[in-house]
LOLUM-132753 format. One record per residue (C-alpha): residue in one letter; x, z, y; residue number from 1. Coordinates in Angstrom, 3 decimals. Example, Ala and Ser with C-alpha at 12.3 -4.5 7.8 and 13.67 -1.06 7.14 Angstrom:
BEGIN
{rec 'A',{12.300,7.800,-4.500},1},
{rec 'S',{13.670,7.140,-1.060},2},
//
This chain:
BEGIN
{rec 'X',{0.645,40.903,-71.011},1},
{rec 'X',{1.355,44.551,-71.715},2},
{rec 'X',{4.775,45.487,-73.077},3},
{rec 'X',{3.101,47.164,-76.070},4},
{rec 'X',{0.666,44.322,-76.821},5},
{rec 'X',{-0.189,43.549,-80.448},6},
{rec 'X',{-1.305,40.196,-81.860},7},
{rec 'X',{-2.722,40.005,-85.369},8},
{rec 'X',{-3.236,36.871,-87.443},9},
{rec 'X',{-5.528,37.997,-90.281},10},
{rec 'X',{-5.102,34.832,-92.360},11},
{rec 'X',{-1.384,34.262,-91.779},12},
{rec 'X',{-0.334,35.844,-95.075},13},
{rec 'X',{-2.008,32.944,-96.881},14},
{rec 'X',{0.382,30.632,-94.999},15},
{rec 'X',{3.402,32.849,-95.706},16},
{rec 'X',{3.704,33.701,-92.046},17},
{rec 'X',{3.858,36.833,-89.908},18},
{rec 'X',{0.486,38.526,-89.754},19},
{rec 'X',{1.277,40.995,-86.952},20},
{rec 'X',{3.414,40.762,-83.837},21},
{rec 'X',{4.224,43.877,-81.845},22},
{rec 'X',{5.567,43.922,-78.298},23},
{rec 'X',{5.818,41.344,-75.558},24},
{rec 'X',{9.211,39.907,-76.640},25},
{rec 'X',{8.076,39.311,-80.247},26},
{rec 'X',{4.824,37.690,-79.141},27},
{rec 'X',{6.585,35.477,-76.595},28},
{rec 'X',{9.224,34.284,-79.067},29},
{rec 'X',{6.674,33.511,-81.771},30},
{rec 'X',{4.329,31.625,-79.435},31},
{rec 'X',{7.185,29.700,-77.791},32},
{rec 'X',{8.307,28.425,-81.190},33},
{rec 'X',{4.774,27.823,-82.495},34},
{rec 'X',{3.746,25.489,-79.674},35},
{rec 'X',{6.560,23.089,-80.534},36},
{rec 'X',{5.125,22.671,-84.062},37},
{rec 'X',{1.452,22.258,-83.171},38},
{rec 'X',{-0.610,19.602,-81.391},39},
{rec 'X',{-4.268,19.095,-80.503},40},
{rec 'X',{-5.072,22.768,-79.934},41},
{rec 'X',{-8.771,23.673,-79.811},42},
{rec 'X',{-9.980,27.220,-79.149},43},
{rec 'X',{-13.596,28.303,-79.547},44},
{rec 'X',{-15.540,31.554,-79.514},45},
{rec 'X',{-13.295,33.543,-77.183},46},
{rec 'X',{-14.986,36.888,-76.534},47},
{rec 'X',{-13.167,39.823,-74.936},48},
{rec 'X',{-14.237,43.401,-75.546},49},
{rec 'X',{-13.561,46.154,-73.049},50},
{rec 'X',{-12.786,49.682,-74.191},51},
{rec 'X',{-13.220,53.027,-72.515},52},
{rec 'X',{-9.464,53.140,-71.950},53},
{rec 'X',{-8.161,51.629,-68.713},54},
{rec 'X',{-6.104,48.459,-69.133},55},
{rec 'X',{-7.065,48.113,-72.808},56},
{rec 'X',{-9.179,45.329,-74.254},57},
{rec 'X',{-9.605,43.449,-77.477},58},
{rec 'X',{-9.838,39.679,-77.514},59},
{rec 'X',{-10.684,37.407,-80.398},60},
{rec 'X',{-10.516,33.657,-80.759},61},
{rec 'X',{-10.889,30.950,-83.319},62},
{rec 'X',{-8.489,28.062,-83.104},63},
{rec 'X',{-7.448,24.851,-84.740},64},
{rec 'X',{-4.315,22.766,-84.382},65},
{rec 'X',{-2.403,20.058,-86.189},66},
{rec 'X',{1.044,20.906,-87.604},67},
{rec 'X',{3.667,18.242,-86.852},68},
//
């Protein structure tokens, strides 16, 4: 993962959660903590879109999980 990676959760505000994570450390910390609270992960529709810039792409996914 790039040091300047960005992850956006467009519906997170409805859950009173962070909607944007910037930088590898922030993304790692959030994901590390999130996996301990979720079970039965299912990801679907995972397209990746290349750009004209080297080493830059956009990825999108839809996911479901159960909060414990």
